[in-house]
KELOTOR-567149 format. One line per 4 residues: number of its first residue (from 0); their letters; for each residue x, y, z of N, C-alpha, C. Coordinates in steps of 0.05 Angstrom, whole numbers, plus 32768, in hexadecimal, padded with zeros to 4 digits. Example, Ala and Ser with C-alpha at 12.3 -4.5 7.8 and 13.67 -1.06 7.14 Angstrom:
REM residues 2
0	AS	8108/7F8E/809C/80F6/7FA6/809C/8108/7FBE/809C  8101/7FD3/808E/8111/7FEB/808F/8102/8001/809D
//
This chain:
REM residues 274
0	XXXX	7904/812A/81A6/78ED/813A/81B0/78E9/8134/81CD  78EB/811A/81D4/78E7/8112/81F0/78FC/811F/8202  7914/8122/81F8/792A/812F/8208/7924/814C/820D  7918/8159/81F9/7911/8176/81FD/78FB/8178/8212
4	XXXX	78E7/8166/8211/78D2/8167/8225/78DD/8162/8241  78EF/814E/8243/78FB/8147/825D/790B/815F/8268  7919/816D/8255/7929/8184/825D/7917/819A/8268  7900/819F/825B/78ED/81B3/8264/78E1/81AC/8280
8	XXXX	78DB/8192/8283/78CF/818A/829D/78E4/818D/82B3  78FD/8185/82AD/7911/8187/82C2/7917/81A4/82CA  7915/81B6/82B7/791D/81D2/82BC/7905/81E5/82BA  78ED/81DA/82C1/78D5/81EA/82BD/78D6/8203/82CF
12	XXXX	78E0/8201/82E7/78E0/8218/82F9/78F3/822E/82EF  790A/8226/82E6/791D/823A/82DB/7912/8246/82C2  7906/8236/82B0/78FB/8241/8297/78E4/8253/829D  78D4/824D/82B1/78BD/825E/82B8/78C8/8279/82C3
16	XXXX	78DD/8277/82D3/78EA/8290/82DD/78F4/82A1/82C7  7901/8295/82B3/790B/82A5/829C/78F5/82B2/828C  78DF/82A3/8289/78C8/82AE/827B/78BC/82C6/8289  78B7/82C3/82A3/78AC/82D8/82B3/78BF/82F0/82B5
20	XXXX	78D9/82EA/82B7/78EC/8300/82B9/78ED/8310/829F  78EB/8302/8288/78EB/830F/826E/78D3/8320/826B  78BB/8316/8273/78A3/8326/8271/78A4/833E/8282  78AE/833B/829B/78B1/8352/82AD/78C5/8367/82A2
24	XXXX	78DA/835D/8296/78EF/836E/828B/78E3/837F/8274  78D4/8372/8262/78C8/8380/824B/78B4/8395/8255  78A3/838D/8269/788F/83A0/8274/789D/83B8/8281  78B3/83B2/828F/78C2/83C8/829C/78CC/83DC/8288
28	XXXX	78D8/83D2/8272/78E3/83E4/825D/78CD/83F3/824F  78B7/83E5/8249/78A1/83F2/823A/7893/8408/824A  7892/8404/8264/7882/8417/8275/7893/842D/8282  78AD/842B/8280/78BF/843F/828C/78D1/844A/8276
32	XXXX	78CE/8463/826F/78DD/8470/8259/78FB/8470/825F  7903/8474/8278/791F/8474/827F/792D/845A/8279  7920/8444/8283/792B/8429/827E/792B/8423/8260  7916/842C/8252/7914/8427/8236/792B/8434/8226
36	XXXX	7931/844D/822D/7946/845C/821F/7961/8450/8226  7965/8447/823F/797F/843B/8246/7983/8421/8237  796E/8411/8235/7970/83F8/8227/7977/83FB/820A  796A/840E/81FC/796F/8412/81E0/798B/841F/81DB
40	XXXX	7992/8430/81EE/79AD/843C/81EB/79C3/8426/81EE  79BF/8414/8201/79D2/83FE/8204/79D2/83EC/81EC  79BB/83E7/81E2/79B9/83D5/81CA/79C6/83E2/81B2  79C2/83FC/81AF/79CE/840B/8198/79ED/840B/819B
44	XXXX	79F6/840F/81B4/7A13/840F/81B9/7A1F/83F4/81B2  7A11/83DE/81BA/7A1C/83C3/81B4/7A1C/83BE/8196  7A05/83C2/8189/7A04/83BD/816C/7A17/83D0/815D  7A19/83E9/8166/7A2B/83FC/8159/7A47/83F3/815B
48	XXXX	7A4F/83E8/8172/7A6A/83DE/8175/7A70/83C7/8163  7A5C/83B5/8160/7A5F/839E/814F/7A62/83A6/8132  7A50/83B9/8129/7A51/83C2/810D/7A6C/83D1/8108  7A75/83E0/811C/7A8F/83EE/8118/7AA6/83DB/8115
52	XXXX	7AA6/83C6/8125/7ABB/83B2/8123/7ABA/83A3/8108  7AA2/839D/80FF/7A9F/838F/80E5/7AA8/83A2/80CF  7AA1/83BB/80D1/7AA8/83CF/80BD/7AC7/83D2/80BB  7AD3/83D3/80D3/7AF1/83D6/80D4/7AFE/83BD/80C7
56	XXXX	7AF3/83A6/80CD/7AFE/838D/80C2/7AFB/838C/80A3  7AE3/8392/809A/7ADF/8392/807D/7AEF/83A8/806F  7AF2/83BF/807D/7B02/83D5/8072/7B1F/83CC/806F  7B29/83BD/8083/7B44/83B3/8081/7B47/83A0/8069
60	XXXX	7B33/838E/8065/7B34/837C/804E/7B34/838A/8034  7B27/83A3/8033/7B25/83B2/801A/7B3C/83C4/8015  7B51/83C4/8027/7B67/83D7/8024/7B76/83D2/8009  7B79/83B9/8002/7B87/83B3/7FE9/7B79/83BF/7FD1
64	XXXX	7B5F/83BC/7FCF/7B50/83C7/7FB9/7B50/83E5/7FB9  7B4E/83F1/7FD2/7B4F/840E/7FD4/7B6A/8419/7FCC  7B80/840C/7FD4/7B9A/8414/7FCC/7B9D/8413/7FAD  7B91/83FF/7FA1/7B92/83FC/7F84/7B84/8413/7F77
68	XXXX	7B6D/841B/7F81/7B5E/8431/7F76/7B6D/844C/7F79  7B7A/844F/7F90/7B8A/8468/7F95/7BA2/8469/7F82  7BAF/8452/7F7E/7BC6/8451/7F6C/7BBD/8458/7F50  7BA6/844D/7F47/7B9D/8453/7F2C/7B96/8471/7F29
72	XXXX	7B8A/847C/7F3E/7B84/8499/7F3D/7B9D/84AA/7F3C  7BB1/84A2/7F4C/7BCB/84B0/7F4B/7BD8/84AE/7F30  7BD5/8497/7F23/7BE0/8494/7F08/7BD3/84A7/7EF4  7BB8/84AA/7EF6/7BAA/84BC/7EE5/7BB2/84D9/7EEA
76	XXXX	7BB5/84E0/7F03/7BBD/84FC/7F0A/7BD9/8502/7F01  7BEB/84EE/7F03/7C07/84F2/7EFA/7C08/84F7/7EDC  7BF8/84E9/7ECD/7BF7/84EE/7EB0/7BEF/850A/7EAA  7BDA/8513/7EB7/7BD0/852F/7EB3/7BE5/8543/7EBB
80	XXXX	7BF2/853F/7ED3/7C05/8552/7EDE/7C1E/8554/7ECD  7C2A/853E/7EC6/7C43/853F/7EB7/7C3F/854A/7E9B  7C2A/8541/7E8E/7C25/854A/7E73/7C20/8568/7E72  7C11/8572/7E87/7C0B/858F/7E88/7C24/859F/7E8E
84	XXXX	7C35/8595/7EA1/7C4D/85A4/7EA8/7C61/85A4/7E91  7C64/858E/7E83/7C77/858D/7E6D/7C6F/859E/7E56  7C55/85A2/7E51/7C4C/85B3/7E3B/7C53/85D0/7E40  7C53/85D8/7E59/7C57/85F5/7E5F/7C74/85FA/7E69
88	XXXX	7C85/85E5/7E6B/7CA0/85E9/7E75/7CB2/85F3/7E5E  7CBD/860B/7E61/7CCF/8616/7E4D/7CEB/861B/7E57  7CF2/860F/7E6E/7D0C/8614/7E7B/7D22/8602/7E6F  7D1A/85ED/7E61/7D2D/85DA/7E57/7D30/85DD/7E39
92	XXXX	7D49/85DF/7E2F/7D4D/85E5/7E13/7D44/85CF/7E00  7D47/85B6/7E09/7D3F/85A0/7DF8/7D21/859D/7DF7  7D14/85AF/7DE9/7CF7/85B0/7DEA/7CEA/8598/7DDB  7CF9/858A/7DCB/7CEE/8573/7DBD/7CE5/855D/7DD1
96	XXXX	7CF4/855B/7DE7/7CED/8548/7DFB/7CD2/854E/7E07  7CCC/8567/7E0A/7CB3/856F/7E18/7C9B/8571/7E05  7CA0/856C/7DEB/7C89/856D/7DD9/7C79/8553/7DDA  7C84/853E/7DE6/7C77/8524/7DE7/7C63/8523/7DFE
100	XXXX	7C53/850D/7DFD/7C3F/8507/7E12/7C49/84F0/7E23  7C46/84F2/7E3C/7C4F/84DD/7E4F/7C38/84CC/7E58  7C3B/84B2/7E55/7C27/849F/7E5E/7C30/8491/7E77  7C1F/8490/7E8B/7C26/8482/7EA4/7C16/8469/7EA7
104	XXXX	7C24/8454/7EB0/7C17/843A/7EB6/7C1D/8431/7ED2  7C09/842A/7EE1/7C0D/8421/7EFD/7C15/8404/7EFE  7C27/83FE/7F11/7C30/83E2/7F14/7C37/83DD/7F31  7C38/83C4/7F39/7C41/83BD/7F54/7C5B/83AE/7F53
108	XXXX	7C6C/83B3/7F67/7C86/83A5/7F6A/7C81/838B/7F78  7C88/8375/7F6B/7C84/835B/7F78/7C9E/834E/7F80  7CB4/835A/7F79/7CCF/8352/7F82/7CE2/8369/7F81  7CF3/836C/7F95/7D04/8383/7F97/7D1E/837B/7FA4
112	XXXX	7D35/8380/7F98/7D4F/837C/7FA4/7D5D/8397/7FA8  7D6C/8399/7FBE/7D79/83B2/7FC4/7D94/83AE/7FD3  7D9C/8396/7FD7/7DB5/8391/7FE6/7DCD/8389/7FD5  7DC8/8385/7FBB/7DDE/837E/7FA9/7DE9/8396/7F9B
116	XXXX	7DFA/8392/7F87/7E05/83A8/7F78/7DF4/83AF/7F5F  7DE5/839B/7F55/7DD5/839F/7F3D/7DB8/8396/7F43  7DAA/83A7/7F51/7D8F/83A1/7F5B/7D7A/83A5/7F46  7D65/8394/7F47/7D4F/8397/7F34/7D35/8394/7F43
120	XXXX	7D1F/839D/7F37/7D04/839A/7F41/7CF4/838A/7F2C  7CE0/837C/7F35/7CCE/836D/7F23/7CB2/8379/7F26  7CA6/8381/7F0F/7C8B/838D/7F0F/7C76/8378/7F05  7C5D/837C/7F0E/7C48/836A/7F06/7C3A/8372/7EEC
124	XXXX	7C47/8383/7EDC/7C3D/838B/7EC2/7C53/8385/7EAD  7C4A/8381/7E94/7C5D/837A/7E7F/7C55/8385/7E64  7C5D/8376/7E4E/7C57/837F/7E33/7C39/8382/7E2E  7C29/8370/7E3A/7C0C/8372/7E36/7C00/838C/7E41
128	XXXX	7C0F/8399/7E53/7C06/83B2/7E60/7C13/83CA/7E53  7C22/83C6/7E3D/7C2F/83DC/7E30/7C4B/83E2/7E39  7C56/83D2/7E4B/7C71/83D8/7E56/7C86/83CE/7E42  7C9C/83DC/7E41/7CB2/83D4/7E30/7CCC/83DF/7E3B
132	XXXX	7CE2/83D7/7E2F/7CFD/83DF/7E38/7D00/83FD/7E38  7D0F/8407/7E4C/7D17/8423/7E4E/7D01/8436/7E56  7CEC/842C/7E62/7CD8/843D/7E6E/7CE1/8444/7E8A  7CDD/845D/7E92/7CE4/8465/7EAD/7CD0/845B/7EC1
136	XXXX	7CD9/8456/7EDA/7CC8/844C/7EEF/7CCB/845E/7F08  7CB5/8468/7F12/7CB5/8479/7F2A/7CA1/8470/7F3E  7CA2/847B/7F56/7C8D/8477/7F6A/7C82/8493/7F70  7C70/8494/7F84/7C64/84AE/7F8B/7C79/84C1/7F97
140	XXXX	7C90/84B6/7FA0/7CA5/84C7/7FAC/7CBB/84CE/7F99  7CBF/84BE/7F84/7CD5/84C5/7F72/7CDE/84AD/7F61  7CF6/84B0/7F56/7D01/849D/7F43/7D06/8482/7F4F  7D01/846D/7F3F/7D06/8451/7F48/7D1A/8443/7F36
144	XXXX	7D17/8446/7F1B/7D29/8438/7F09/7D20/8439/7EEC  7D2A/8427/7EDC/7D24/8426/7EBF/7D1E/8409/7EB8  7D09/8404/7EA8/7D02/83E9/7EA0/7D18/83DD/7E8E  7D1F/83C4/7E94/7D34/83B7/7E85/7D28/83A2/7E71
148	XXXX	7D1A/838E/7E7C/7D0E/8379/7E6B/7CF1/8375/7E72  7CE2/836B/7E5E/7CC5/8367/7E62/7CBD/834C/7E57  7CA9/833F/7E64/7C9B/8328/7E59/7C7E/8330/7E56  7C6C/831D/7E50/7C50/8324/7E4C/7C44/8332/7E64
152	XXXX	7C4B/8328/7E7C/7C3D/8331/7E94/7C50/833D/7EA9  7C6A/833E/7EA4/7C7C/8348/7EB8/7C92/8359/7EAB  7C9F/8369/7EBC/7CB6/837A/7EB3/7CCA/837C/7EC9  7CE4/837C/7EC1/7CF9/8381/7ED4/7D03/839E/7ED2
156	XXXX	7D0A/83A9/7EE8/7D12/83C6/7EEA/7D2F/83C7/7EF5  7D40/83D5/7EE6/7D5B/83DB/7EF1/7D58/83F1/7F05  7D5C/83EA/7F1E/7D58/83FD/7F34/7D6D/8414/7F33  7D66/842A/7F40/7D7A/843F/7F44/7D91/8435/7F55
160	XXXX	7D8B/841F/7F64/7DA0/8412/7F74/7DAD/83FC/7F63  7DB7/8404/7F4C/7DC4/83F1/7F3A/7DDC/8400/7F2E  7DF4/83F4/7F32/7E0C/8402/7F29/7E0D/8406/7F0B  7DFD/83F7/7EFC/7DFC/83FA/7EDF/7DEA/8411/7ED6
164	XXXX	7DDA/841B/7EE8/7DC6/842F/7EE0/7DD3/844B/7EE1  7DD2/8459/7ECB/7DDC/8474/7EC9/7DC6/8486/7EBE  7DBE/849B/7ECD/7DA8/84AC/7EC5/7DB0/84C9/7EC7  7DA3/84DA/7EB8/7DA8/84F7/7EB9/7D97/8504/7ECF
168	XXXX	7DA4/8514/7EE0/7D96/8521/7EF6/7DA2/853D/7EF9  7D93/854F/7F06/7D9C/856A/7F0A/7D93/8576/7F24  7D9F/858D/7F2B/7D95/859C/7F42/7D7A/85A9/7F3A  7D67/85A8/7F4D/7D4D/85B3/7F46/7D4E/85D1/7F42
172	XXXX	7D5F/85DF/7F51/7D5E/85FC/7F50/7D6F/8607/7F39  7D7F/85F6/7F2C/7D8F/8600/7F15/7D8E/85EA/7EFF  7D9A/85F0/7EE8/7D9C/85DC/7ED3/7DB6/85CD/7ED2  7DC5/85CE/7EE8/7DDE/85BF/7EE9/7DD7/85A2/7EED
176	XXXX	7DE2/8591/7EDC/7DDB/8574/7EDD/7DF4/8563/7EDD  7DEF/8549/7EE3/7E04/8536/7EE4/7DF9/851A/7EDF  7E09/8506/7EE6/7E01/84EA/7EE3/7DFB/84DD/7EFD  7DE3/84D2/7EFF/7DDA/84C4/7F17/7DE3/84A7/7F16
180	XXXX	7DF0/849E/7F2C/7DFA/8483/7F2D/7DF8/8479/7F4A  7E02/8461/7F4F/7E01/8455/7F6A/7E1B/8447/7F70  7E25/844C/7F88/7E3F/8440/7F90/7E3C/8426/7F9F  7E24/841B/7FA0/7E1E/8401/7FAD/7E24/8400/7FCB
184	XXXX	7E23/8417/7FD8/7E29/8417/7FF5/7E0F/8417/8006  7DFC/8428/8000/7DE4/842B/8010/7DCB/842C/7FFE  7DB6/841E/8006/7D9D/841F/7FF6/7D8E/843A/7FF9  7D98/844B/800A/7D8A/8465/800F/7D98/847C/8001
188	XXXX	7DAF/8478/7FF5/7DBE/848D/7FE8/7DC6/8486/7FCC  7DC5/8499/7FBA/7DD1/8497/7F9F/7DE4/84AE/7F9B  7DF3/84AD/7F85/7E07/84C2/7F81/7E03/84D1/7F67  7E08/84EA/7F67/7E07/84FB/7F4F/7E23/8505/7F49
192	XXXX	7E2E/84FE/7F32/7E4A/8505/7F2C/7E4A/8517/7F13  7E61/8522/7F0D/7E66/8533/7EF5/7E56/854D/7EF6  7E4F/8557/7F0E/7E42/8571/7F10/7E59/8586/7F12  7E5A/859A/7F00/7E70/85AD/7F00/7E71/85BD/7F1A
196	XXXX	7E8A/85C3/7F22/7E8E/85D0/7F3C/7E83/85ED/7F3D  7E7B/85F8/7F26/7E6F/8612/7F26/7E52/8611/7F2F  7E47/85F9/7F31/7E2B/85F7/7F39/7E28/85FF/7F56  7E14/8610/7F5C/7E0F/8619/7F78/7DFF/8604/7F87
200	XXXX	7E0D/85F2/7F95/7DFF/85DD/7FA3/7E03/85DF/7FC1  7DF0/85D4/7FD0/7DF2/85D3/7FED/7DE2/85BC/7FF8  7DE9/85B4/8010/7DDC/859E/801D/7DBE/85A3/801F  7DAE/858F/8018/7D91/8592/8019/7D84/859A/7FFF
204	XXXX	7D94/85A1/7FEA/7D89/85A7/7FD0/7D7B/858E/7FC4  7D66/8593/7FB4/7D57/857D/7FA8/7D63/8576/7F8D  7D65/855C/7F88/7D6E/8551/7F6E/7D57/8545/7F5F  7D54/854B/7F45/7D3E/8541/7F35/7D49/8536/7F1B
208	XXXX	7D38/8528/7F0C/7D40/851F/7EF1/7D43/8538/7EDF  7D55/8536/7ECC/7D5B/854E/7EBC/7D4A/8550/7EA3  7D3E/8539/7E9A/7D2E/853A/7E82/7D3F/8538/7E69  7D59/8532/7E6C/7D6C/8532/7E55/7D6D/8516/7E48
212	XXXX	7D57/8507/7E49/7D54/84EE/7E3B/7D36/84EA/7E37  7D2F/84D5/7E28/7D13/84D0/7E23/7D07/84BD/7E38  7D17/84B6/7E4C/7D0D/84A3/7E61/7CFC/84B1/7E76  7D08/84C6/7E83/7CFA/84D4/7E98/7CF5/84F1/7E8F
216	XXXX	7CDE/84FB/7E95/7CD9/8518/7E91/7CE9/8528/7EA6  7CED/8541/7EA2/7CFB/8552/7EB5/7CEA/8555/7ECE  7CF7/8554/7EE5/7CEA/855B/7EFE/7CE1/8544/7F10  7CE8/852B/7F08/7CE1/8514/7F1A/7CF4/8516/7F33
220	XXXX	7CE9/8516/7F4B/7CFA/8518/7F63/7D0D/8501/7F66  7D24/8506/7F70/7D38/84F1/7F75/7D3F/84F1/7F93  7D49/8508/7F9D/7D50/8509/7FB9/7D5C/8523/7FC1  7D68/8524/7FD8/7D75/853D/7FE3/7D93/8539/7FE6
224	XXXX	7DA2/854E/7FE1/7DBF/854D/7FE4/7DC6/8549/8002  7DD4/8533/8007/7DDC/852C/8023/7DF8/8538/8029  7E0A/8534/8016/7E25/8541/8019/7E31/8541/7FFD  7E48/854E/7FFA/7E55/8550/7FDF/7E73/8557/7FE3
228	XXXX	7E82/8552/7FCD/7E9E/8558/7FCD/7EA7/855B/7FB0  7EBE/8567/7FAC/7ECA/8569/7F91/7ED9/854F/7F8B  7EDA/8548/7F71/7EE9/8530/7F69/7F07/8535/7F6B  7F17/8521/7F64/7F34/8523/7F67/7F40/853B/7F57
232	XXXX	7F34/8540/7F3F/7F3E/8556/7F2F/7F32/8571/7F37  7F1F/8570/7F4A/7F12/8588/7F54/7F04/8599/7F3E  7EF8/858A/7F2B/7EE9/8597/7F16/7ECB/8592/7F18  7EC4/857B/7F24/7EA8/8573/7F26/7EA1/856A/7F42
236	XXXX	7E87/856E/7F49/7E7E/8565/7F63/7E76/8547/7F62  7E7B/853A/7F78/7E70/851F/7F7E/7E5C/8522/7F95  7E43/851E/7F8E/7E2D/8525/7FA1/7E20/850C/7FAB  7E1C/850A/7FC5/7E0E/84F4/7FD2/7DF1/84FD/7FD6
240	XXXX	7DDE/84ED/7FCC/7DC1/84F5/7FCC/7DB2/84E1/7FDC  7DA2/84EB/7FF0/7D90/84DA/7FFF/7D76/84D8/7FF0  7D6F/84BF/7FE8/7D57/84BB/7FD7/7D3D/84C2/7FE6  7D2A/84CD/7FD7/7D0F/84D0/7FE2/7D02/84B5/7FE6
244	XXXX	7D06/84A3/7FD3/7CFB/8488/7FD6/7D0A/8477/7FE9  7CFB/8467/7FF8/7D08/8451/8008/7D08/8439/7FF5  7D1F/8434/7FE8/7D20/841F/7FD4/7D1E/8403/7FE0  7D1F/8401/7FFB/7D1B/83E7/8007/7CFE/83E1/800C
248	XXXX	7CEC/83F3/8005/7CD0/83F0/800B/7CBF/83FC/7FF4  7CC2/83F2/7FDC/7CB3/83FC/7FC5/7C9C/83E9/7FBE  7C84/83F4/7FBB/7C6D/83E3/7FB5/7C5F/83EC/7F9B  7C54/8404/7F9B/7C45/840F/7F84/7C58/8421/7F74
252	XXXX	7C58/841C/7F5A/7C69/842D/7F48/7C5A/8435/7F2F  7C65/8447/7F20/7C5A/8450/7F06/7C70/844F/7EF1  7C69/8445/7EDA/7C7C/8446/7EC4/7C75/845E/7EB3  7C8A/846A/7EA7/7C86/8482/7E97/7C8F/847C/7E7A
256	XXXX	7C7D/8481/7E67/7C84/847D/7E4B/7C81/8498/7E3C  7C96/84A0/7E30/7C96/84B8/7E1E/7C8D/84AE/7E03  7C75/84B5/7DFB/7C69/84AB/7DE2/7C7B/84B1/7DCA  7C8A/84C8/7DCC/7C9B/84D0/7DB5/7CB8/84C7/7DB8
260	XXXX	7CBD/84B4/7DCA/7CD9/84AC/7DD0/7CE6/84A0/7DB7  7CD8/848F/7DA8/7CE3/8483/7D90/7CEB/8498/7D7C  7CDA/84AB/7D77/7CE0/84C1/7D64/7CF8/84D1/7D6D  7CF9/84D8/7D87/7D0F/84E8/7D92/7D29/84D9/7D8F
264	XXXX	7D2A/84BF/7D98/7D43/84B0/7D97/7D4C/84AB/7D7A  7D3A/84A7/7D68/7D41/84A3/7D4C/7D4E/84BD/7D40  7D43/84D4/7D48/7D4D/84ED/7D3E/7D69/84F2/7D4A  7D6C/84EE/7D64/7D86/84F2/7D70/7D9C/84DF/7D66
268	XXXX	7D94/84C6/7D62/7DA8/84B2/7D57/7DB1/84B9/7D3B  7D9E/84C3/7D2B/7DA5/84CB/7D0F/7DB7/84E2/7D0F  7DB4/84F5/7D22/7DC5/850C/7D24/7DE1/8504/7D2D  7DE3/84F2/7D40/7DFD/84E9/7D4A/7E0C/84DA/7D35
272	XX	7DFF/84CA/7D25/7E0C/84B8/7D11/7E13/84C7/7CF8  7E0B/84E0/7CF4/7E12/84EE/7CDC/7E2F/84F7/7CDC
//
């Protein structure tokens, strides 16, 4: 306390000046409308800038939760969209595939390989979330892969960038289809083989899933035709496809479950084995 008193005594002239200056400043603002408006405008500008910076910072911190909400909403919309489209689609002869209901589950990729020959992804969802083997996996841009193994909380996905992965795909504008595979050369391209040479194809055509299995519904985007050639026997095309997905940068994905897959596969297997 004595130190405070000593400080006041030593600086009494300066403190008196500050007091008188403050009183004069307040009187000036209160009695002159111009000065008053300038003062409050400056104060509002300063506090507004502070609040804006705080809001931008808190908004940045909330990006993760907002992305999660958007991904969940996209998942809900995908379920509505695909189920509605498949119910009214009559262009594909195998109508039993389209009689089922597709269930979508959102997941995040927590590990991704793309430089080897047999690449896999690891998802943060597993059996406890309803995931199981042979469910299709897509992103907002297109096909990603097929679930291979699951544990309680995680699942591995055989990437489209995996030489062991063979999927059915077709030209979007026709029903000509072939086998989608990967030659292990570039993470940005996959190959479509066994497409008959009568198929009218050209560079830039869109390739989609064919729907000829219970894994993917028809119409999931894959990529665009980059170039093509006939095979050695000149009976089928070998097509190079530039993927819509950047497989080196996958984060949010959706798994697709055909609720009727077990029934469909059981029926097909029984027909084949007869």
